[in-house]
C-alpha positions as CSV (number, residue, x, y, z in Angstrom):
1,X,7.0,-106.1,-17.6
2,X,9.4,-108.0,-15.3
3,X,12.9,-106.6,-15.0
4,X,14.3,-109.8,-13.7
5,X,12.8,-112.2,-16.3
6,X,14.6,-114.0,-19.2
7,X,14.0,-111.1,-21.6
8,X,15.6,-108.5,-19.4
9,X,18.5,-110.8,-18.7
10,X,19.0,-111.3,-22.4
11,X,19.0,-107.6,-22.9
12,X,21.7,-107.2,-20.3
13,X,23.7,-110.0,-22.0
14,X,23.7,-108.0,-25.3
15,X,24.7,-104.8,-23.4
16,X,27.7,-106.6,-22.0
17,X,28.4,-109.8,-24.1
18,X,32.1,-110.1,-23.5
19,X,33.1,-113.8,-22.9
20,X,35.2,-112.7,-19.9
21,X,33.7,-109.4,-18.8
22,X,30.1,-110.3,-19.7
23,X,26.9,-109.5,-17.9
24,X,26.4,-112.6,-15.8
25,X,30.0,-113.4,-15.2
26,X,30.5,-109.9,-13.7
27,X,27.3,-109.6,-11.7
28,X,25.6,-107.1,-13.9
29,X,22.0,-108.3,-13.2
30,X,22.4,-108.0,-9.4
31,X,24.1,-104.6,-9.8
32,X,21.3,-103.3,-12.0
33,X,18.7,-104.6,-9.7
34,X,20.4,-102.7,-6.8
35,X,20.5,-99.5,-8.8
36,X,16.9,-99.8,-9.8
37,X,16.0,-99.9,-6.1
38,X,18.3,-97.1,-5.2
39,X,17.6,-94.5,-7.8
40,X,14.3,-92.6,-7.5
41,X,12.0,-93.0,-10.4
42,X,14.5,-95.1,-12.4
43,X,12.5,-98.3,-12.4
44,X,9.4,-96.6,-13.9
45,X,11.5,-95.1,-16.8
46,X,13.3,-98.4,-17.5
47,X,10.1,-100.4,-17.4
48,X,8.5,-98.1,-20.0
49,X,11.4,-98.2,-22.3
50,X,11.9,-101.9,-22.0
51,X,8.2,-102.5,-22.7
52,X,8.4,-100.5,-25.9
53,X,11.5,-102.6,-27.0
54,X,9.6,-105.8,-26.2
55,X,6.8,-104.6,-28.4
56,X,9.2,-104.3,-31.3
57,X,11.1,-107.5,-31.0
58,X,10.8,-110.9,-29.3
59,X,13.9,-110.5,-27.1
60,X,14.0,-114.1,-26.0
61,X,13.4,-115.8,-29.3
62,X,15.2,-113.6,-31.8
63,X,18.8,-114.1,-32.9
64,X,21.6,-111.8,-31.8
65,X,21.8,-109.8,-35.0
66,X,18.1,-109.0,-34.9
67,X,18.3,-107.9,-31.3
68,X,21.4,-105.8,-31.9
69,X,19.6,-104.0,-34.7
70,X,16.6,-103.3,-32.5
71,X,18.9,-102.0,-29.7
72,X,20.7,-99.8,-32.2
73,X,17.4,-98.1,-32.9
74,X,16.9,-97.1,-29.2
75,X,20.4,-96.9,-27.8
76,X,20.2,-93.1,-27.5
77,X,17.2,-93.2,-25.2
78,X,17.8,-92.3,-21.6
79,X,16.6,-95.5,-20.1
80,X,18.9,-97.6,-22.2
81,X,21.9,-95.3,-21.7
82,X,21.3,-95.7,-17.9
83,X,21.3,-99.5,-18.2
84,X,24.5,-99.4,-20.3
85,X,26.1,-97.1,-17.7
86,X,25.1,-99.4,-14.9
87,X,26.5,-102.4,-16.7
88,X,29.9,-100.6,-17.1
89,X,29.9,-99.6,-13.4
90,X,29.3,-103.3,-12.4
91,X,32.2,-104.4,-14.6
92,X,34.8,-101.6,-14.2
93,X,34.0,-99.6,-11.0
94,X,33.6,-102.3,-8.3
95,X,37.0,-103.4,-7.1
96,X,35.6,-106.9,-6.1
97,X,33.7,-107.3,-9.4
98,X,30.7,-109.1,-7.9
99,X,32.7,-110.6,-5.1
100,X,35.7,-111.6,-7.1
101,X,38.7,-110.3,-5.2
102,X,41.0,-110.7,-8.2
103,X,39.4,-107.6,-9.8
104,X,39.1,-109.5,-13.1
105,X,38.2,-106.5,-15.3
106,X,41.1,-104.5,-14.0
107,X,43.6,-107.1,-14.8
108,X,42.0,-107.6,-18.2
109,X,42.6,-104.0,-19.3
110,X,45.9,-103.5,-17.4
111,X,44.8,-101.3,-14.5
112,X,47.0,-101.9,-11.4
113,X,45.5,-100.2,-8.3
114,X,48.8,-100.1,-6.4
115,X,47.2,-100.1,-3.0
116,X,49.4,-101.8,-0.4
117,X,46.5,-103.7,1.2
118,X,44.8,-104.7,-2.0
119,X,41.6,-103.4,-3.7
120,X,39.0,-104.9,-1.4
121,X,40.2,-104.3,2.2
122,X,38.0,-102.7,4.8
123,X,36.4,-99.3,3.9
124,X,34.7,-96.5,5.8
125,X,36.2,-97.2,9.2
126,X,34.1,-95.4,11.8
127,X,35.3,-91.8,12.5
128,X,35.9,-90.9,16.1
129,X,33.3,-88.7,17.8
130,X,34.3,-85.0,17.6
131,X,35.9,-83.4,20.6
132,X,35.1,-79.7,20.7
133,X,37.1,-77.2,22.7
134,X,35.5,-75.1,25.3
135,X,34.4,-71.8,23.9
136,X,34.3,-69.7,27.1
137,X,37.8,-68.2,26.6
138,X,38.5,-65.1,24.4
139,X,40.6,-66.1,21.4
140,X,43.1,-64.1,19.6
141,X,41.7,-65.3,16.3
142,X,38.9,-67.5,15.0
143,X,39.6,-69.1,11.6
144,X,36.7,-70.6,9.7
145,X,37.7,-73.5,7.4
146,X,40.7,-75.8,7.9
147,X,41.7,-76.1,4.2
148,X,44.6,-74.8,2.1
149,X,44.2,-71.2,3.3
150,X,42.6,-71.5,6.8
151,X,44.9,-74.3,7.9
152,X,47.9,-72.2,7.2
153,X,46.7,-69.0,8.8
154,X,45.5,-70.9,12.0
155,X,48.7,-72.8,12.3
156,X,51.0,-69.8,11.8
157,X,49.2,-67.8,14.5
158,X,49.2,-70.7,16.9
159,X,52.8,-71.5,16.4
160,X,53.6,-67.9,17.1
161,X,51.9,-68.2,20.5
162,X,48.4,-66.9,19.7
163,X,45.3,-68.6,21.0
164,X,43.4,-69.7,17.9
165,X,40.0,-71.5,17.4
166,X,39.9,-73.3,14.1
167,X,36.4,-74.2,13.0
168,X,35.8,-77.0,10.4
169,X,32.4,-78.2,9.3
170,X,33.8,-81.6,8.2
171,X,35.5,-84.4,10.0
172,X,39.2,-85.3,10.5
173,X,39.7,-87.9,7.8
174,X,42.7,-89.9,6.6
175,X,43.3,-92.7,4.2
176,X,41.7,-95.4,6.4
177,X,38.4,-93.7,6.9
178,X,37.8,-91.7,3.7
179,X,36.3,-94.4,1.4
180,X,39.5,-94.6,-0.6
181,X,38.5,-97.6,-2.8
182,X,35.2,-96.4,-4.1
183,X,35.6,-95.4,-7.7
184,X,32.0,-94.0,-7.9
185,X,32.0,-92.0,-4.6
186,X,35.1,-89.8,-4.6
187,X,35.9,-86.2,-5.5
188,X,37.3,-87.1,-8.9
189,X,34.3,-89.2,-9.9
190,X,31.4,-88.3,-7.6
191,X,28.7,-90.3,-9.3
192,X,26.7,-91.4,-6.2
193,X,28.6,-89.5,-3.5
194,X,31.9,-88.4,-2.3
195,X,34.5,-89.4,0.3
196,X,34.7,-86.3,2.5
197,X,31.8,-83.9,3.0
198,X,29.5,-82.1,3.2
199,X,26.9,-84.7,4.1
200,X,24.1,-85.5,1.7
201,X,21.5,-84.2,4.1
202,X,23.2,-80.8,4.6
203,X,21.1,-79.3,1.8
204,X,21.6,-78.5,-1.9
205,X,22.7,-75.5,-3.7
206,X,20.6,-73.9,-6.4
207,X,22.1,-73.6,-9.8
208,X,20.5,-71.3,-12.3
209,X,21.4,-72.4,-15.8
210,X,21.6,-70.1,-18.8
211,X,18.1,-71.0,-19.9
212,X,16.8,-69.6,-16.6
213,X,15.9,-73.0,-15.1
214,X,16.7,-73.5,-11.4
215,X,18.2,-76.8,-10.3
216,X,18.7,-78.1,-6.8
217,X,22.2,-79.7,-7.0
218,X,23.2,-82.1,-4.2
219,X,26.6,-81.9,-2.3
220,X,28.3,-84.7,-4.1
221,X,27.5,-83.5,-7.7
222,X,30.0,-81.7,-9.9
223,X,27.5,-78.9,-10.4
224,X,27.4,-78.2,-6.7
225,X,31.1,-77.0,-6.9
226,X,32.1,-78.9,-3.8
227,X,35.2,-78.1,-1.9
228,X,35.9,-81.1,0.3
229,X,34.5,-80.6,3.8
230,X,37.1,-82.1,6.1
231,X,40.3,-81.1,7.9
232,X,42.7,-80.2,5.1
233,X,39.7,-79.7,2.7
234,X,40.9,-80.3,-0.9
235,X,44.5,-80.8,0.2
236,X,43.5,-84.2,1.6
237,X,42.3,-85.5,-1.8
238,X,43.7,-83.2,-4.5
239,X,46.1,-84.1,-7.3
240,X,48.6,-81.6,-5.9
241,X,49.9,-79.6,-8.9
242,X,51.8,-76.8,-7.3
243,X,52.2,-74.1,-9.9
244,X,53.2,-70.5,-9.4
245,X,51.2,-68.0,-11.4
246,X,52.8,-66.3,-14.4
247,X,53.7,-62.6,-13.7
248,X,51.2,-61.5,-16.3
249,X,48.4,-63.5,-14.6
250,X,48.5,-60.7,-12.0
251,X,48.1,-58.0,-14.6
252,X,45.5,-59.3,-17.1
253,X,43.6,-56.0,-17.6
254,X,46.9,-54.1,-18.2
255,X,48.0,-56.6,-20.8
256,X,44.8,-57.3,-22.6
257,X,42.4,-54.5,-21.8
258,X,39.0,-55.1,-20.3
259,X,36.7,-57.1,-22.6
260,X,33.1,-55.8,-22.9
261,X,30.8,-57.2,-20.3
262,X,33.7,-58.5,-18.2
263,X,35.1,-57.4,-14.8
264,X,38.7,-58.2,-15.7
265,X,41.0,-56.5,-13.3
266,X,44.7,-56.5,-12.2
267,X,45.7,-57.8,-8.9
268,X,46.8,-55.2,-6.3
269,X,50.0,-57.2,-5.9
270,X,52.3,-58.9,-8.4
271,X,54.6,-61.8,-8.8
272,X,57.5,-60.2,-7.0
273,X,55.4,-59.5,-3.9
274,X,54.2,-63.1,-3.7
275,X,57.5,-64.8,-4.6
276,X,58.8,-65.1,-1.0
277,X,55.4,-66.5,0.1
278,X,55.5,-69.1,-2.8
279,X,58.9,-70.2,-1.3
280,X,57.3,-70.5,2.2
281,X,54.7,-72.9,0.8
282,X,57.2,-74.9,-1.2
283,X,59.5,-75.3,1.7
284,X,57.0,-75.7,4.6
285,X,54.2,-77.7,3.0
286,X,56.6,-79.5,0.6
287,X,56.8,-79.4,-3.2
288,X,58.8,-81.7,-5.5
289,X,59.8,-80.8,-9.0
290,X,62.6,-79.8,-11.3
291,X,65.6,-77.7,-10.2
292,X,65.7,-74.0,-10.9
293,X,63.1,-71.7,-12.2
294,X,60.4,-73.1,-14.4
295,X,60.0,-71.7,-18.0
296,X,57.3,-69.2,-17.0
297,X,59.0,-68.0,-13.8
298,X,61.1,-64.9,-14.1
299,X,62.9,-65.6,-10.8
300,X,63.0,-68.1,-8.0
301,X,64.8,-67.3,-4.7
302,X,65.1,-70.9,-3.5
303,X,65.0,-74.3,-5.2
304,X,62.2,-76.8,-4.6
305,X,63.0,-79.0,-1.5
306,X,62.5,-82.3,-3.3
307,X,63.4,-83.8,-6.6
308,X,60.7,-84.5,-9.2
309,X,58.6,-87.7,-9.2
310,X,59.6,-90.5,-11.6
311,X,58.6,-89.9,-15.2
312,X,56.9,-92.6,-17.3
313,X,55.9,-93.3,-20.9
314,X,53.8,-90.3,-21.7
315,X,56.6,-87.8,-20.9
316,X,59.0,-89.2,-23.5
317,X,56.3,-89.4,-26.2
318,X,55.1,-85.8,-25.6
319,X,58.6,-84.4,-25.0
320,X,59.7,-85.6,-28.4
321,X,56.7,-84.0,-30.0
322,X,57.2,-80.8,-28.2
323,X,60.7,-80.7,-29.6
324,X,59.4,-81.0,-33.1
325,X,56.9,-78.3,-32.4
326,X,59.4,-75.9,-30.8
327,X,57.7,-76.0,-27.4
328,X,59.4,-75.7,-24.1
329,X,58.4,-78.3,-21.5
330,X,58.8,-79.0,-17.9
331,X,57.8,-81.5,-15.3
332,X,54.9,-80.2,-13.2
333,X,55.8,-79.3,-9.6
334,X,53.7,-81.3,-7.1
335,X,52.7,-81.0,-3.4
336,X,53.8,-84.7,-3.0
337,X,56.7,-86.3,-1.3
338,X,59.1,-87.7,-4.0
339,X,61.3,-88.8,-1.1
340,X,60.5,-89.5,2.5
341,X,60.0,-86.2,4.4
342,X,59.0,-85.2,7.9
343,X,58.5,-88.8,9.1
344,X,56.1,-89.5,6.2
345,X,56.7,-91.8,3.3
346,X,57.2,-90.9,-0.4
347,X,54.6,-91.4,-3.1
348,X,54.1,-95.1,-3.9
349,X,52.6,-94.2,-7.4
350,X,49.3,-95.8,-6.7
351,X,46.6,-95.5,-9.3
352,X,44.1,-93.9,-6.9
353,X,45.5,-90.4,-6.5
354,X,43.3,-87.4,-7.3
355,X,40.0,-87.6,-5.5
356,X,41.4,-89.9,-2.8
357,X,43.4,-89.7,0.4
358,X,47.0,-90.9,0.0
359,X,47.9,-94.5,1.2
360,X,51.5,-93.4,2.1
361,X,50.5,-90.0,3.5
362,X,52.9,-88.6,0.9
363,X,50.4,-86.1,-0.5
364,X,51.2,-82.8,1.4
365,X,48.3,-80.8,2.8
366,X,47.6,-78.7,5.8
367,X,46.2,-81.7,7.6
368,X,49.5,-83.6,7.7
369,X,52.1,-80.8,7.8
370,X,51.3,-77.6,9.7
371,X,48.2,-78.4,11.6
372,X,49.7,-81.3,13.7
373,X,52.5,-79.1,14.7
374,X,50.1,-76.3,15.7
375,X,47.9,-78.6,17.7
376,X,51.0,-79.9,19.5
377,X,51.8,-76.4,20.6
378,X,48.6,-76.3,22.7
379,X,47.6,-73.0,21.2
380,X,45.4,-74.3,18.4
381,X,41.9,-75.4,19.4
382,X,40.2,-77.4,16.6
383,X,36.4,-77.7,16.5
384,X,35.4,-80.3,13.8
385,X,31.9,-81.1,12.6
386,X,31.0,-77.5,13.7
387,X,29.4,-74.9,11.4
388,X,30.0,-71.2,11.4
389,X,26.4,-70.0,11.4
390,X,27.1,-66.3,11.2
391,X,29.8,-63.7,12.0
392,X,28.7,-61.6,15.0
393,X,29.0,-57.9,15.3
394,X,28.3,-55.4,18.1
395,X,26.1,-52.3,17.9
396,X,28.7,-50.4,16.1
397,X,29.2,-53.1,13.4
398,X,32.5,-54.3,14.8
399,X,33.1,-58.0,14.4
400,X,33.2,-59.7,17.8
401,X,33.2,-63.4,17.0
402,X,31.3,-66.2,15.4
403,X,28.0,-68.0,16.2
404,X,28.6,-71.8,15.9
405,X,26.1,-74.6,15.5
406,X,26.5,-78.4,15.5
407,X,24.7,-81.7,15.9
408,X,24.8,-83.9,18.9
409,X,23.2,-87.4,18.9
410,X,21.2,-86.4,15.9
411,X,19.8,-83.3,17.4
412,X,20.4,-80.0,15.5
413,X,20.8,-76.5,16.8
414,X,23.4,-76.9,19.6
415,X,24.7,-73.4,19.4
416,X,27.3,-71.2,21.1
417,X,29.2,-68.0,20.4
418,X,32.9,-67.8,20.3
419,X,34.7,-64.4,20.7
420,X,38.0,-63.2,19.3
421,X,40.0,-60.2,18.3
422,X,40.2,-61.3,14.7
423,X,38.0,-63.5,12.5
424,X,39.4,-65.1,9.3
425,X,37.0,-66.6,6.8
426,X,38.5,-69.5,4.7
427,X,35.5,-71.5,3.6
428,X,36.0,-71.5,-0.1
429,X,34.7,-69.0,-2.7
430,X,31.1,-70.1,-2.5
431,X,30.7,-70.6,1.2
432,X,32.8,-67.6,2.2
433,X,30.6,-65.3,0.2
434,X,27.5,-67.1,1.6
435,X,28.7,-66.6,5.2
436,X,29.2,-62.9,4.7
437,X,25.8,-62.6,3.2
438,X,24.3,-64.6,6.1
439,X,25.8,-62.1,8.5
440,X,24.1,-58.8,8.0
441,X,24.3,-56.0,10.6
442,X,22.4,-52.8,11.1
443,X,25.4,-51.0,9.4
444,X,25.6,-53.5,6.6
445,X,22.1,-54.9,6.0
446,X,23.1,-56.7,2.8
447,X,25.9,-58.6,4.4
448,X,29.3,-57.9,5.9
449,X,31.7,-56.2,3.4
450,X,28.8,-55.8,0.9
451,X,28.2,-52.1,0.9
452,X,29.1,-52.0,-2.8
453,X,27.4,-55.2,-3.8
454,X,30.6,-57.0,-4.6
455,X,30.3,-60.0,-2.2
456,X,29.5,-63.1,-4.3
457,X,30.2,-61.5,-7.7
458,X,32.9,-62.5,-10.2
459,X,32.5,-66.2,-9.3
460,X,35.0,-68.1,-11.5
461,X,36.9,-71.4,-11.7
462,X,38.6,-73.1,-14.6
463,X,37.3,-74.4,-17.9
464,X,39.3,-77.4,-18.9
465,X,39.5,-78.1,-22.7
466,X,40.7,-81.7,-23.0
467,X,42.1,-83.6,-26.0
468,X,42.5,-87.4,-26.3
469,X,44.8,-89.3,-28.6
470,X,45.1,-93.1,-29.4
471,X,48.6,-94.5,-30.0
472,X,49.6,-97.8,-31.6
473,X,51.6,-98.8,-28.5
474,X,51.3,-98.4,-24.7
475,X,52.1,-94.8,-23.8
476,X,50.6,-94.5,-20.3
477,X,52.7,-96.0,-17.6
478,X,49.7,-96.8,-15.4
479,X,51.4,-95.2,-12.4
480,X,50.1,-92.4,-10.3
481,X,49.8,-89.5,-10.0
482,X,50.1,-89.5,-13.8
483,X,50.9,-85.9,-14.6
484,X,54.5,-86.0,-16.0
485,X,55.0,-83.2,-18.5
486,X,53.6,-79.7,-19.2
487,X,54.2,-76.7,-21.4
488,X,53.6,-73.1,-20.3
489,X,54.1,-71.7,-23.8
490,X,50.4,-71.1,-24.3
491,X,49.7,-69.2,-21.0
492,X,50.0,-65.9,-22.8
493,X,50.6,-64.6,-26.3
494,X,48.1,-66.7,-28.3
495,X,47.0,-64.5,-31.2
496,X,43.5,-63.2,-31.0
497,X,42.5,-64.4,-27.6
498,X,42.8,-63.2,-24.0
499,X,45.0,-65.2,-21.7
500,X,45.6,-69.0,-22.2
501,X,46.4,-72.1,-20.2
502,X,49.1,-74.4,-19.1
503,X,48.8,-77.7,-20.9
504,X,49.8,-81.1,-19.3
505,X,49.0,-84.7,-19.6
506,X,46.3,-85.9,-17.2
507,X,46.2,-87.7,-13.9
508,X,45.8,-91.4,-14.0
509,X,42.2,-92.5,-14.6
510,X,40.4,-95.2,-12.9
511,X,38.8,-97.7,-15.3
512,X,35.3,-96.4,-14.9
513,X,36.5,-92.8,-15.3
514,X,38.3,-93.8,-18.5
515,X,35.0,-95.4,-19.7
516,X,33.1,-92.2,-19.0
517,X,35.6,-89.7,-20.4
518,X,38.1,-91.3,-22.8
519,X,36.1,-93.6,-25.1
520,X,36.1,-92.0,-28.5
521,X,33.0,-90.4,-30.1
522,X,31.0,-92.8,-32.2
523,X,32.0,-95.9,-30.2
524,X,28.8,-97.5,-28.7
525,X,28.6,-97.9,-25.0
526,X,27.1,-101.3,-25.3
527,X,28.0,-104.6,-27.1
528,X,31.4,-106.0,-27.6
529,X,33.1,-103.0,-29.1
530,X,33.6,-100.8,-26.0
531,X,35.0,-103.8,-24.0
532,X,37.4,-104.6,-26.9
533,X,38.5,-100.9,-26.8
534,X,39.0,-101.0,-23.0
535,X,41.1,-104.2,-23.2
536,X,43.2,-103.0,-26.1
537,X,43.6,-99.2,-25.5
538,X,43.4,-98.5,-21.8
539,X,47.2,-97.9,-21.8
540,X,47.3,-96.5,-25.3
541,X,45.3,-93.3,-24.8
542,X,46.8,-90.0,-23.6
543,X,44.9,-86.9,-22.5
544,X,46.2,-83.4,-22.7
545,X,44.3,-80.6,-20.9
546,X,44.8,-77.3,-19.1
547,X,43.0,-74.7,-16.9
548,X,42.0,-71.7,-19.0
549,X,42.6,-68.4,-17.4
550,X,39.0,-67.3,-16.9
551,X,37.8,-63.8,-17.8
552,X,35.6,-62.8,-14.8
553,X,32.0,-61.7,-15.3
554,X,30.1,-59.7,-12.6
555,X,26.9,-61.7,-13.4
556,X,28.6,-64.9,-12.4
557,X,27.7,-64.8,-8.7
558,X,26.7,-66.4,-5.4
559,X,23.5,-65.1,-3.7
560,X,21.2,-66.4,-0.9
561,X,18.3,-68.4,-2.3
562,X,15.1,-66.9,-1.2
563,X,13.2,-70.2,-0.9
564,X,15.5,-73.2,-0.2
565,X,17.0,-73.7,3.2
566,X,19.7,-76.1,4.5
567,X,19.0,-78.5,7.3
568,X,19.9,-75.7,9.8
569,X,17.2,-73.5,8.3
570,X,19.6,-71.1,6.6
571,X,19.2,-70.0,2.9
572,X,21.4,-72.1,0.6
573,X,23.8,-70.7,-1.9
574,X,22.3,-69.7,-5.2
575,X,24.7,-69.7,-8.2
576,X,24.1,-68.1,-11.5
577,X,25.9,-66.9,-14.6
578,X,27.9,-68.3,-17.5
579,X,31.6,-67.9,-18.4
580,X,32.5,-64.8,-20.5
581,X,32.6,-65.4,-24.3
582,X,36.3,-64.6,-24.2
583,X,36.9,-67.6,-21.9
584,X,35.1,-69.8,-24.4
585,X,37.2,-68.5,-27.3
586,X,40.4,-69.1,-25.4
587,X,39.3,-72.6,-24.5
588,X,38.7,-73.4,-28.1
589,X,42.2,-72.1,-29.0
590,X,43.8,-74.2,-26.2
591,X,41.9,-77.3,-27.3
592,X,43.4,-77.0,-30.8
593,X,46.9,-76.7,-29.3
594,X,46.3,-79.8,-27.2
595,X,45.2,-81.7,-30.3
596,X,48.2,-80.5,-32.2
597,X,50.6,-81.7,-29.5
598,X,49.0,-85.2,-29.5
599,X,49.0,-85.4,-33.3
600,X,52.7,-84.4,-33.4
601,X,53.3,-87.2,-30.8
602,X,52.0,-89.8,-33.3
603,X,48.5,-90.3,-32.2
604,X,46.5,-92.2,-34.9
605,X,43.3,-90.5,-33.9
606,X,42.7,-87.3,-31.9
607,X,39.5,-85.9,-30.6
608,X,38.1,-83.4,-28.1
609,X,35.0,-81.3,-27.8
610,X,35.1,-77.6,-26.8
611,X,33.7,-77.1,-23.3
612,X,30.1,-76.1,-23.3
613,X,29.8,-72.5,-21.9
614,X,28.5,-72.7,-18.3
615,X,29.4,-71.5,-14.8
616,X,32.8,-73.0,-14.2
617,X,33.0,-72.9,-10.4
618,X,32.9,-76.7,-10.2
619,X,36.7,-76.6,-10.6
620,X,39.0,-74.3,-8.6
621,X,36.3,-71.9,-7.4
622,X,37.5,-68.3,-6.9
623,X,36.8,-64.6,-7.1
624,X,33.7,-63.9,-5.0
625,X,35.5,-61.6,-2.4
626,X,38.2,-60.2,-4.7
627,X,41.1,-58.2,-3.3
628,X,41.7,-54.7,-4.7
629,X,42.6,-51.1,-4.1
630,X,39.0,-49.7,-3.8
631,X,36.0,-50.7,-1.7
632,X,33.9,-49.8,-4.7
633,X,35.2,-52.6,-6.9
634,X,36.5,-55.2,-4.3
635,X,35.7,-56.8,-1.0
636,X,39.1,-56.8,0.7
637,X,42.2,-54.6,0.6
638,X,45.7,-55.6,-0.4
639,X,46.2,-57.4,3.0
640,X,43.0,-59.5,2.6
641,X,41.1,-57.4,5.1
642,X,37.4,-56.8,4.4
643,X,36.7,-53.2,3.7
644,X,35.0,-51.4,6.5
645,X,36.4,-53.7,9.2
646,X,39.6,-53.7,11.1
647,X,39.5,-57.3,12.2
648,X,37.8,-59.4,9.5
649,X,40.0,-61.1,7.0
650,X,39.6,-63.7,4.1
651,X,42.1,-66.4,3.2
652,X,41.0,-68.6,0.3
653,X,40.5,-68.5,-3.4
654,X,37.7,-66.0,-3.2
655,X,40.4,-63.3,-3.0
656,X,41.6,-63.9,-6.5
657,X,40.7,-61.1,-8.9
658,X,41.6,-63.6,-11.7
659,X,42.4,-67.3,-11.2
660,X,45.5,-67.8,-13.3
661,X,46.2,-70.2,-16.1
662,X,47.4,-72.8,-13.6
663,X,46.0,-74.8,-10.7
664,X,45.6,-72.1,-8.0
665,X,46.3,-73.9,-4.7
666,X,49.9,-72.7,-4.4
667,X,48.7,-69.2,-4.8
668,X,46.0,-69.7,-2.2
669,X,48.6,-71.0,0.2
670,X,51.0,-68.2,-0.5
671,X,48.4,-65.6,0.2
672,X,47.5,-67.4,3.4
673,X,51.1,-67.2,4.6
674,X,51.2,-63.6,3.7
675,X,47.9,-62.9,5.5
676,X,49.2,-64.7,8.6
677,X,52.4,-62.6,8.6
678,X,50.3,-59.4,8.3
679,X,48.1,-60.5,11.3
680,X,51.1,-61.3,13.4
681,X,52.6,-57.9,12.7
682,X,49.4,-56.2,14.0
683,X,48.4,-58.3,17.0
684,X,47.3,-56.9,19.4
685,X,45.2,-54.9,17.1
686,X,45.6,-51.2,16.6
687,X,42.5,-50.0,14.7
688,X,43.3,-48.3,11.4
689,X,40.0,-47.0,10.3
690,X,41.4,-44.9,7.5
691,X,42.6,-47.9,5.5
692,X,39.5,-49.9,6.4
693,X,37.0,-47.3,5.4
């Protein structure tokens, strides 16, 4: 059965019949043909389904009503859902819309990209070949991972005069060379790929689902739990919400008790200990937001250095409703320049923010704040596209350095060892745990720091209950970043549940993301109706969502897979577990609060589905090397030092005993500044084996 004949073209016409945004006008047949050739086994499934449909109805000869009825009988079948999705991608995801530089579908629905050079300028500019530093010197410190935590530790040590090797598996990327226009290959909507790393051929992770099935998940997929592999890591492409944790986020076990089956624990430090380090982040990396303490903050020793970003329609609508409900609100603090700062421009409010590098370089991360200064000092030596293979130890088990591997001209296994007084691991909760497990010694045969079996356990992230509401007038300003108002009233104190979440309106959605996430239930994904909805309601829908404070579970974990290897021949990460039932109950309660807020704001229809219980590490991964007061229940001490080692430290979200009811990046950064200060106060090292037992 031909998939390019008149019958198939007629079917595509019925999937997308809009007179302006219709199948042939928007290049749907050519796009579908390309996808059929690119997606393994897709053609066979579509051909079988199409053949069955042709046996039921004469697609070419029948009238539209007859064909619509026949399609209605099969529109739930996977092959047809795939065709309908591809048609939507052709219409709403391609900036040129089949070569049309005017981006016709975007203007039809009211999406304004806001990119200074237009939506179809050059993409994927070649990245310069990596220049690796010489490794024959002895470093004061080696830091693995150039993201939110590692970038801060490395820069602070280097700026203080220490010789630091910073190892990053990804590239040095920026706006020009990070695929900033691809709405299907980015960290917010990674349908076919992402715009940073790791590369597709690096190897999968293995995800064990609650039914016991094992799935090889590729690096670009949501299930992989990918932290961007590049200099800056997630700080290059994040949305940039810069929340401090609530004081009770640090003492969840004390406030709520320990639910059965959980590993809920207090942090070994509290808000007061971290407050000056929060200030360091806000001042040195750069945070904008309201003056004074936010509603959930008991104290603030310094104001934010920049005023808040402009507010748009959603804020006034939701603020009025919050007043009627008796809720306190605030404007979310953001790691974004609201005004020019440090020779970089302010935010230009483009509509390609979370998931993309910033066109004005106004999104503040380690890659454009501290690292350039540290490199200019001459003390920081950056090795990009270089992988930490294992942490090396001597015959006594003392950490001596890191074995590094890299590719050169397509050849694998260029390897060398770098030596240092201190090693700091900042690879993200999944890869940090994996690296420790990949580095056994005679003294610790199960992996460094793993004598009590804690490395890799308590893997957590954030479950995001999301509610949508339709309004009878435009309520979304169409400007990025999009997050304009929040309430912290539900972070703690909800009756009958453990913890809670900050609730805020959502970041701006690209048109294809809106199609995938915000179309109401019951609306078909084919025919005229969904295009009418897009045209009429793209600016009329608001989303309210929030990160639920997860209750950790020791069975949520990272291990080494016994069978699957990456391209370097190393066992890949194996992830298993499901969020604790208390997390699910809290998510359900938060969803109802989000719906209530939208209803009070005047939404004519509100909907939202409780999140399906699953491993949540796809968003804000944390917890696998938790800090604590005992080596029996934690991986590091209060100073982020791995138990049993006097010179091995961790500086990323894996330290978090719990992950807060907020976006965690400000806390990751604050802990990194604190860790760097501790290291500077002990260099050169004086072994303290009693505290590192």
